[in-house]
C-alpha positions as CSV (number, residue, x, y, z in Angstrom):
1,M,-5.9,-18.4,19.1
2,N,-8.4,-21.5,19.9
3,K,-5.8,-24.5,19.7
4,Q,-8.4,-26.5,18.3
5,I,-8.1,-24.5,15.4
6,I,-5.1,-25.7,12.8
7,P,-3.2,-23.5,11.0
8,L,-3.7,-23.0,7.6
9,L,-0.3,-23.2,6.7
10,L,-0.5,-26.8,8.3
11,L,-3.8,-27.5,7.1
12,C,-3.3,-26.2,3.5
13,L,-0.5,-28.1,3.2
14,S,-1.5,-31.5,4.7
15,T,-4.4,-31.5,2.5
16,S,-2.4,-31.3,-0.6
17,L,0.0,-33.9,0.0
18,K,-2.6,-35.9,1.4
19,A,-4.5,-36.0,-1.8
20,Q,-1.6,-37.7,-3.6
21,Q,-0.9,-40.2,-0.8
22,Y,-0.6,-43.5,-2.5
23,R,-1.4,-42.7,-5.7
24,F,2.2,-42.6,-7.6
25,T,2.7,-42.6,-11.3
26,Q,5.0,-42.6,-13.7
27,Q,5.4,-39.3,-13.8
28,D,5.5,-38.8,-10.2
29,S,8.9,-41.3,-10.5
30,L,9.9,-38.9,-13.4
31,R,9.9,-35.9,-11.4
32,G,10.9,-37.5,-8.0
33,S,13.8,-39.6,-9.3
34,I,17.2,-39.0,-10.0
35,T,16.4,-40.9,-13.2
36,P,19.5,-42.0,-15.9
37,E,18.8,-38.9,-18.2
38,R,19.5,-36.7,-15.2
39,A,22.3,-38.4,-13.8
40,W,24.5,-38.3,-16.4
41,W,25.1,-34.0,-16.2
42,D,25.6,-31.8,-13.2
43,L,24.4,-28.3,-13.7
44,R,26.6,-25.1,-13.5
45,H,24.7,-22.1,-14.3
46,Y,21.0,-20.9,-15.4
47,D,20.5,-17.9,-17.4
48,L,17.0,-17.5,-17.0
49,R,15.4,-15.0,-19.6
50,V,11.9,-14.5,-18.7
51,N,9.5,-12.1,-20.6
52,I,5.8,-11.5,-18.6
53,D,2.5,-10.0,-19.9
54,P,0.2,-9.5,-16.8
55,D,-2.6,-8.4,-19.1
56,E,-2.9,-11.5,-21.0
57,K,-1.0,-13.7,-18.0
58,Y,1.3,-14.8,-20.3
59,I,5.4,-15.3,-20.5
60,S,7.6,-16.3,-22.8
61,G,11.5,-16.8,-22.6
62,S,14.4,-18.8,-22.3
63,N,16.9,-20.4,-20.5
64,A,20.4,-20.9,-20.7
65,I,21.9,-24.4,-18.9
66,R,25.7,-24.8,-18.9
67,Y,26.1,-28.3,-17.8
68,T,29.6,-30.1,-16.6
69,V,29.3,-34.2,-18.2
70,L,29.9,-36.4,-15.9
71,S,29.3,-40.2,-17.1
72,E,27.7,-41.1,-20.9
73,G,24.5,-40.1,-22.1
74,Q,23.4,-38.5,-25.2
75,S,19.2,-38.1,-23.7
76,L,19.0,-35.5,-21.3
77,Q,15.4,-34.9,-19.3
78,L,14.3,-31.4,-19.1
79,D,10.9,-30.5,-17.4
80,L,8.6,-27.7,-18.4
81,Q,5.0,-28.4,-17.0
82,P,1.9,-27.9,-19.1
83,P,-0.1,-25.7,-20.5
84,M,3.9,-24.6,-20.8
85,K,4.9,-25.2,-24.2
86,L,8.7,-26.3,-25.0
87,K,9.2,-24.3,-28.1
88,T,13.0,-25.6,-29.3
89,V,15.8,-26.7,-27.7
90,A,19.3,-25.4,-28.7
91,Q,22.9,-26.2,-28.5
92,G,25.9,-25.2,-30.6
93,G,23.4,-22.9,-33.5
94,E,21.4,-26.9,-33.7
95,E,18.1,-27.1,-32.8
96,L,17.5,-30.4,-30.8
97,S,14.9,-33.1,-31.1
98,F,13.1,-34.2,-28.2
99,E,10.4,-36.6,-26.8
100,T,7.4,-35.3,-24.3
101,R,6.4,-37.6,-21.9
102,G,4.2,-35.4,-19.8
103,N,6.0,-32.6,-17.6
104,A,9.3,-34.0,-18.6
105,H,10.9,-33.3,-22.1
106,F,13.6,-36.0,-23.1
107,I,16.3,-33.9,-25.5
108,Q,18.5,-36.3,-27.7
109,M,21.7,-34.7,-28.0
110,Q,23.9,-34.4,-31.6
111,Q,27.3,-33.7,-30.5
112,P,29.3,-36.2,-28.3
113,Q,29.2,-35.5,-24.9
114,R,32.3,-35.5,-23.6
115,I,33.1,-36.9,-19.9
116,G,34.5,-33.7,-18.0
117,E,33.9,-31.6,-20.5
118,T,31.1,-28.1,-19.7
119,Y,28.6,-27.4,-22.6
120,T,25.7,-25.5,-22.6
121,I,21.8,-25.8,-24.2
122,T,19.3,-22.6,-24.8
123,A,16.0,-23.9,-24.2
124,Y,13.0,-21.7,-25.5
125,F,9.6,-21.3,-23.7
126,E,6.4,-19.6,-23.7
127,G,2.9,-20.5,-23.0
128,H,0.2,-19.5,-20.1
129,P,1.4,-20.9,-16.9
130,K,-0.7,-22.5,-14.1
131,A,-2.5,-20.0,-11.6
132,A,-2.3,-20.3,-8.3
133,A,-5.0,-21.6,-7.0
134,N,-4.2,-21.2,-3.0
135,A,-0.6,-19.8,-2.6
136,P,2.0,-20.9,-1.7
137,W,0.7,-24.1,-1.3
138,D,-1.0,-24.9,-4.7
139,G,1.3,-22.2,-6.0
140,G,1.9,-21.4,-9.7
141,F,1.8,-17.4,-11.1
142,S,-0.9,-15.0,-8.9
143,W,-2.4,-12.8,-11.0
144,E,-3.5,-10.1,-8.7
145,K,-4.0,-5.9,-8.8
146,D,-3.4,-3.5,-6.3
147,P,-5.6,-1.4,-4.4
148,E,-4.5,1.1,-7.3
149,G,-5.6,-1.6,-9.9
150,N,-2.1,-1.9,-11.0
151,A,-1.0,-5.8,-11.6
152,F,0.5,-7.5,-8.4
153,V,2.2,-10.1,-9.8
154,A,4.3,-13.5,-8.1
155,T,5.8,-16.7,-8.4
156,S,5.4,-19.8,-5.9
157,C,5.8,-23.4,-6.3
158,Q,7.8,-25.2,-3.9
159,G,6.5,-28.8,-4.1
160,L,4.9,-28.5,-7.0
161,G,8.4,-27.7,-8.7
162,A,9.5,-24.3,-10.8
163,S,9.0,-26.2,-13.8
164,V,5.4,-24.6,-13.2
165,W,6.7,-21.9,-15.2
166,W,10.1,-22.1,-16.6
167,P,12.4,-25.1,-18.3
168,N,14.8,-26.5,-16.4
169,K,16.3,-29.9,-14.1
170,D,13.6,-30.3,-11.6
171,H,14.8,-32.4,-8.8
172,M,16.6,-30.5,-5.0
173,Y,19.2,-33.1,-5.5
174,D,20.8,-30.5,-8.0
175,E,21.6,-27.1,-7.8
176,V,23.3,-24.7,-9.9
177,D,26.3,-22.6,-8.6
178,S,25.0,-19.3,-10.2
179,M,22.3,-17.9,-11.9
180,A,21.4,-15.4,-14.2
181,I,17.5,-13.9,-14.1
182,R,16.5,-11.1,-16.0
183,L,12.9,-10.0,-15.9
184,T,11.2,-8.3,-18.5
185,V,7.7,-6.3,-17.5
186,P,5.8,-3.8,-18.4
187,K,7.3,0.0,-18.2
188,N,5.2,0.6,-15.2
189,L,6.5,-2.2,-13.5
190,V,9.3,-3.1,-11.2
191,G,10.2,-6.9,-11.6
192,V,12.1,-8.3,-8.6
193,A,13.8,-11.6,-8.2
194,N,16.8,-13.6,-5.8
195,G,20.2,-11.7,-5.7
196,Q,21.3,-8.7,-6.7
197,L,19.9,-5.7,-8.9
198,K,23.0,-5.4,-11.5
199,G,20.9,-3.0,-14.0
200,V,18.0,-2.1,-15.5
201,T,17.5,-1.8,-19.4
202,E,14.8,0.5,-20.9
203,G,12.7,-0.3,-23.9
204,D,9.8,1.3,-25.8
205,T,7.1,-0.4,-23.0
206,T,9.1,-2.7,-21.0
207,K,11.7,-2.6,-18.7
208,T,14.0,-5.7,-18.3
209,Y,15.7,-6.0,-14.9
210,H,19.0,-7.5,-14.6
211,W,19.6,-10.1,-11.1
212,Y,22.0,-11.9,-10.4
213,V,22.5,-15.2,-7.8
214,E,26.5,-15.4,-7.1
215,N,25.4,-18.6,-4.9
216,P,24.1,-22.2,-5.3
217,I,20.2,-21.6,-5.7
218,N,17.2,-24.6,-5.7
219,N,14.8,-24.6,-8.4
220,Y,11.4,-23.2,-6.3
221,G,13.4,-20.9,-4.5
222,V,13.7,-18.8,-7.7
223,N,10.8,-16.8,-7.6
224,A,10.3,-13.2,-10.3
225,N,7.4,-10.7,-8.6
226,L,6.1,-7.5,-10.2
227,A,4.5,-4.6,-8.8
228,E,4.5,-0.7,-8.9
229,Y,7.1,-1.0,-6.1
230,A,8.7,1.6,-3.5
231,H,11.9,0.5,-2.5
232,F,14.1,1.0,0.4
233,D,17.5,-0.2,2.0
234,S,19.3,-0.6,4.7
235,V,22.8,-2.6,5.6
236,Y,23.1,-4.8,8.7
237,A,26.6,-5.3,10.2
238,G,27.0,-9.0,10.5
239,E,28.8,-11.9,11.1
240,K,30.7,-11.3,7.7
241,G,30.6,-7.8,7.4
242,S,28.2,-5.9,5.5
243,L,25.3,-7.2,4.5
244,P,22.8,-5.2,2.3
245,L,18.9,-5.3,3.2
246,D,16.6,-4.2,0.6
247,Y,12.7,-4.3,1.1
248,Y,10.3,-3.9,-2.1
249,V,6.4,-2.8,-1.2
250,L,3.2,-1.1,-2.1
251,P,4.0,2.5,-2.2
252,Q,0.5,2.2,0.1
253,N,2.6,0.1,2.7
254,L,5.9,2.2,2.7
255,E,5.4,3.6,6.2
256,K,4.2,0.5,7.7
257,A,7.1,-1.9,6.7
258,R,9.6,0.3,7.2
259,Q,8.1,-0.1,10.7
260,Q,7.6,-4.2,10.8
261,F,10.5,-4.6,8.9
262,E,12.4,-3.7,11.8
263,Q,12.2,-6.7,12.9
264,V,14.7,-8.4,10.1
265,P,18.1,-6.8,11.7
266,L,16.3,-8.7,14.8
267,M,16.0,-12.0,13.1
268,L,19.7,-11.7,11.9
269,E,21.0,-10.9,14.9
270,A,18.9,-14.1,16.5
271,F,19.7,-16.7,13.9
272,E,23.8,-15.3,12.9
273,Y,24.1,-16.1,16.6
274,W,21.7,-19.5,16.7
275,F,23.1,-20.9,13.0
276,G,26.6,-19.0,12.2
277,P,26.6,-15.9,9.4
278,Y,23.5,-15.6,6.7
279,P,24.6,-18.2,4.1
280,F,24.2,-15.4,1.4
281,Y,26.3,-12.2,2.0
282,E,26.9,-12.0,-1.4
283,D,23.4,-11.7,-2.8
284,G,21.9,-9.9,0.0
285,F,18.6,-10.1,1.5
286,K,15.2,-9.1,0.7
287,L,11.8,-8.5,1.6
288,V,9.2,-8.3,-0.8
289,E,5.4,-8.3,-0.9
290,V,3.2,-10.0,-2.3
291,P,-0.7,-11.0,-2.5
292,Y,-0.1,-14.2,-0.7
293,L,1.2,-15.3,2.6
294,G,4.6,-15.2,1.8
295,M,7.8,-18.1,0.9
296,E,11.2,-18.6,1.5
297,H,12.5,-17.4,-1.5
298,Q,16.4,-17.2,-1.4
299,S,17.6,-13.7,-1.2
300,S,14.1,-13.1,-2.1
301,V,12.0,-13.7,0.6
302,T,8.0,-12.7,-0.1
303,Y,5.9,-11.1,2.3
304,G,1.9,-11.0,2.8
305,N,1.2,-10.7,6.5
306,G,-0.5,-8.0,6.3
307,Y,2.1,-6.0,8.8
308,Q,1.4,-7.2,11.9
309,N,2.9,-9.5,14.3
310,G,2.1,-13.9,14.5
311,Y,0.3,-15.9,11.7
312,L,-2.0,-13.1,10.2
313,G,-2.3,-11.4,13.8
314,Y,-2.9,-14.8,15.2
315,D,-0.6,-16.4,18.0
316,L,0.2,-19.8,16.8
317,S,1.7,-21.1,20.3
318,G,-1.6,-20.2,22.3
319,T,0.9,-18.4,25.0
320,G,1.0,-14.8,24.1
321,W,4.5,-15.4,22.6
322,G,3.8,-15.6,19.1
323,L,2.6,-12.0,18.9
324,K,5.9,-10.9,20.0
325,F,7.1,-11.1,16.2
326,D,6.0,-11.7,12.4
327,F,6.1,-15.1,11.7
328,I,6.4,-14.4,8.4
329,I,9.8,-12.3,8.9
330,I,11.0,-15.3,11.1
331,H,9.9,-18.5,9.3
332,E,10.6,-17.6,6.4
333,A,13.7,-16.0,7.1
334,G,15.0,-18.9,9.0
335,H,14.4,-21.0,5.7
336,E,17.4,-19.0,4.5
337,W,19.4,-21.4,6.9
338,F,17.6,-24.4,6.7
339,A,16.2,-24.8,3.4
340,N,18.4,-22.7,1.2
341,N,21.3,-23.3,2.8
342,I,21.0,-26.7,3.9
343,T,18.4,-28.0,1.1
344,Y,16.9,-31.5,1.2
345,R,17.7,-33.7,-2.2
346,D,14.6,-35.5,-2.0
347,I,11.2,-34.0,-0.7
348,A,10.9,-36.5,1.5
349,D,13.2,-35.3,3.6
350,M,11.3,-32.5,4.1
351,W,11.0,-31.9,7.4
352,I,15.1,-30.6,7.4
353,H,13.6,-27.4,6.5
354,E,10.2,-27.3,8.2
355,G,11.1,-29.0,11.5
356,F,14.6,-27.0,12.1
357,T,12.8,-23.6,10.5
358,A,9.6,-23.9,12.6
359,Y,12.4,-24.4,15.8
360,S,13.7,-21.5,14.5
361,E,10.7,-19.5,15.7
362,N,11.5,-19.9,19.0
363,L,15.2,-19.7,19.3
364,Y,14.6,-16.3,17.7
365,L,12.1,-15.9,21.2
366,D,14.9,-17.3,23.2
367,Y,17.4,-14.9,22.2
368,H,15.1,-11.8,22.3
369,F,12.9,-13.1,25.6
370,G,14.6,-15.6,27.4
371,K,14.4,-19.3,27.2
372,E,11.2,-19.6,29.5
373,A,9.8,-17.8,26.8
374,A,10.9,-20.0,24.0
375,A,9.9,-23.0,26.0
376,E,6.2,-22.0,26.6
377,Y,5.8,-20.9,22.5
378,V,7.4,-24.6,21.4
379,V,5.6,-26.4,24.0
380,G,2.4,-24.7,23.0
381,T,2.3,-25.6,19.3
382,R,1.9,-28.8,20.3
383,P,-1.6,-28.9,20.2
384,H,-1.4,-28.8,16.1
385,I,0.2,-32.1,15.9
386,R,-1.8,-34.6,14.7
387,N,0.3,-37.7,14.4
388,D,-1.8,-39.0,11.3
389,R,1.4,-39.8,8.9
390,P,5.4,-40.5,9.4
391,V,7.5,-37.3,9.2
392,I,9.0,-38.6,6.6
393,G,7.4,-39.4,3.3
394,P,8.1,-42.0,0.6
395,Y,10.7,-41.4,-1.5
396,G,12.1,-41.1,-5.2
397,V,8.4,-39.7,-6.5
398,N,8.3,-36.5,-5.1
399,Q,6.3,-36.9,-2.0
400,A,6.9,-35.0,1.2
401,G,5.4,-36.6,4.7
402,S,3.1,-34.9,7.1
403,G,2.5,-31.5,7.4
404,D,3.7,-32.9,11.5
405,M,7.4,-31.9,10.3
406,Y,6.7,-28.0,11.3
407,Y,5.6,-28.7,15.1
408,K,6.5,-32.3,15.9
409,G,10.1,-31.5,14.0
410,A,10.2,-28.5,16.6
411,N,9.2,-30.6,19.5
412,M,11.5,-33.4,18.6
413,L,14.8,-31.1,18.3
414,H,13.6,-29.0,21.4
415,T,13.3,-32.6,23.0
416,L,16.7,-33.1,21.9
417,R,18.3,-29.9,23.3
418,Q,17.3,-31.2,27.1
419,L,18.9,-34.5,26.4
420,L,22.5,-32.1,26.1
421,E,21.6,-30.2,28.9
422,D,24.3,-28.2,27.5
423,D,22.9,-25.2,25.5
424,A,26.5,-23.7,24.2
425,L,27.0,-27.2,22.7
426,W,23.8,-27.1,21.6
427,R,24.2,-23.8,19.7
428,K,27.6,-24.7,18.1
429,I,25.8,-28.4,17.0
430,L,23.8,-25.8,15.2
431,R,26.2,-23.7,13.7
432,G,28.3,-26.6,12.9
433,L,24.8,-27.6,10.7
434,N,25.1,-25.2,8.4
435,E,28.9,-24.8,8.7
436,T,29.3,-28.5,7.3
437,F,26.6,-28.6,4.7
438,Y,27.1,-25.2,3.6
439,H,25.2,-24.8,0.3
440,Q,24.8,-28.1,-0.1
441,T,21.2,-31.0,-0.8
442,V,21.4,-33.6,2.2
443,T,19.5,-36.3,3.5
444,T,17.7,-37.0,6.5
445,E,20.7,-40.1,7.1
446,Q,23.6,-37.1,6.8
447,V,21.6,-34.8,9.2
448,E,20.6,-37.9,11.8
449,N,24.7,-39.3,11.3
450,Y,26.1,-35.7,11.9
451,L,24.0,-35.2,14.8
452,S,24.5,-38.2,16.8
453,Q,28.1,-37.6,16.3
454,A,28.0,-34.0,17.3
455,T,25.8,-34.7,20.3
456,G,28.1,-38.1,21.0
457,K,24.5,-39.9,21.7
458,D,23.5,-42.9,19.4
459,L,20.1,-41.3,18.5
460,S,19.4,-43.7,15.9
461,A,16.4,-45.2,17.4
462,F,15.4,-41.5,19.0
463,F,15.0,-40.5,15.2
464,N,13.1,-43.9,14.0
465,Q,10.6,-43.1,17.0
466,Y,10.1,-38.8,16.0
467,L,10.5,-39.5,12.0
468,R,8.9,-42.7,11.5
469,T,6.6,-43.5,13.3
470,T,2.9,-41.7,14.3
471,N,3.3,-43.0,18.1
472,V,4.3,-40.8,20.8
473,P,6.3,-42.6,23.7
474,T,4.7,-42.9,26.7
475,L,5.9,-42.9,30.2
476,E,4.1,-45.2,32.3
477,Y,4.4,-45.1,36.2
478,R,2.8,-46.3,39.1
479,I,3.5,-45.1,42.8
480,T,3.5,-47.5,45.6
481,G,4.2,-45.9,48.9
482,P,8.4,-45.0,48.2
483,R,8.1,-47.1,45.3
484,L,8.4,-45.7,42.2
485,E,8.0,-47.9,38.7
486,F,8.1,-46.9,35.4
487,R,8.4,-48.1,31.7
488,Y,8.1,-47.0,27.8
489,T,5.2,-47.6,25.7
490,N,4.6,-47.2,22.7
491,I,7.9,-47.0,21.2
492,V,10.2,-48.5,18.5
493,Q,13.2,-51.1,19.3
494,D,15.6,-49.7,21.5
495,F,13.9,-46.4,22.5
496,D,15.3,-45.5,25.8
497,M,15.3,-41.5,25.9
498,P,16.1,-40.5,29.2
499,V,13.9,-38.0,31.1
500,R,14.0,-34.9,33.7
501,A,11.4,-35.0,35.9
502,T,10.1,-33.7,39.0
503,L,9.4,-36.2,42.6
504,D,8.5,-33.9,45.3
505,A,10.1,-30.9,44.1
506,R,13.3,-32.6,43.5
507,E,14.6,-32.6,40.2
508,I,15.4,-36.2,38.7
509,W,16.8,-38.0,35.6
510,L,15.2,-41.5,35.1
511,F,16.3,-43.5,32.1
512,P,13.3,-45.6,30.9
513,N,13.0,-48.3,28.4
514,A,10.6,-51.1,26.9
515,E,11.0,-53.0,31.0
516,W,9.7,-52.1,33.8
517,Q,12.2,-50.8,36.4
518,S,11.7,-49.2,40.0
519,R,13.2,-46.8,42.3
520,E,12.7,-46.5,46.2
521,Y,12.9,-43.3,48.0
522,A,13.3,-43.0,52.0
523,V,9.7,-41.3,51.9
524,P,6.3,-41.7,50.3
525,V,6.3,-40.4,46.8
526,K,3.5,-37.5,47.0
527,E,4.0,-36.2,43.4
528,F,5.7,-37.1,40.3
529,V,6.0,-35.0,37.7
530,V,7.6,-34.9,34.0
531,D,9.4,-32.0,32.7
532,R,7.0,-31.0,30.4
533,N,10.2,-29.9,27.6
534,F,10.1,-33.8,26.8
535,Y,8.2,-34.2,23.9
536,I,6.3,-37.5,25.3
537,D,3.1,-38.8,26.8
538,T,2.7,-39.5,30.5
539,R,0.1,-42.5,32.2
540,N,0.1,-42.8,35.9
541,V,-1.5,-46.8,36.3
542,A,-3.2,-48.6,38.9
543,A,-0.6,-50.9,41.0
544,P,-1.2,-54.6,40.6
């Protein structure tokens, strides 16, 4: 693939995010902040029931929301985006009044909400949900047909919000502990959601598929998929025992899927090695074919990469290594650890999902093809880094940072690995992240502090440089006979990252900062090359 072609994945994300840059409204704050009407109650369980009519592109249903009261409050914020309609909300058999402000609905509780007690409200909804314009980046419902003319339907809603199709507490900081999902679909179709299938109930013209998620799940990770699916399964012998693997694909793709999905055990083997046990053994792992590229829905990863290696058949690194794996299987499944296990509290910190998961691509290569292959791949993705905006976005307004969170994030982590010079420690740190923040929502600050503590290094300037600025550190150097002089420019305060280099074929370490430093050698210096594994620029400047 021509390196000048920015991958569709990054381009669409950047375009959709830039469109809203710095134009924030009250709706952005209501969606992106922990409002008083959200703060007083803690999610415990969703019981979501959805009837899906593909012919009419219409859905209806209910969501029973169980929560525990944390502090005083009588007005509860529930989110559901037009054109979906919140019909009624009830508690204890009593219908509750509510005020609607755009996407947010403020429910007025009638009975006392006692601190420490657990209650349930049930929200009833219906409507024609937003049709996905460019799933999964501009998501909603994808109402498509398979080659035989049958309904082929799927949801996707990261960033946009799960409230685009069902009522919920649509902020990432709070996750339910468990969830029931019941999809009622036309009788000829199969309805696939997250977790394990607990049963199927048949009606006259419909079937209801009962799914159950035993683990915490973020809202955008919840999905609904409908098609005349063919199903096959297997079991993976993993670190925590037997992991059920289920695959739902269009019948005409069954044999191709059997072959291509052989990469799933290879993925699990690599990622359990680097990141620790798959985080959702109780809920199994599924790949589900959909009419768009794919998405990291928890325990129900969606797939549309055409049963080919690479990203739609292309190598995003331009090195050849990107064609050694199916990008969607590896990348989207990597999100089970970084996005679904460790989840950002605010979308401004979306790099925690995408930086680590883009980095997981080269760790997959590292495990199966070796360290040099992995390094070539991640370095090869650098032409896609544009340094247009900081990786971290503004907080509290549902706004992510630059699309550079993918491969700038990956190269930042690859650089950090070099600083350790200890791959066993690096693996321990990555596994420790998933253990320390198991099934939690986190902030960048928490991740930074963990990495600084685990590495024994003060990484505050390191993260400030790569996450909060668009500046690439530049190592300026000049050679005068046996003297090598060097310094960093284009850096934040206190940035002094060591760097490995070769000087006349000898490996050396330099410890640059903002001031000129020098080293004297016994003979004139002929060649000086910085190790490409460090994400910095270099500039040879003339001696004064």
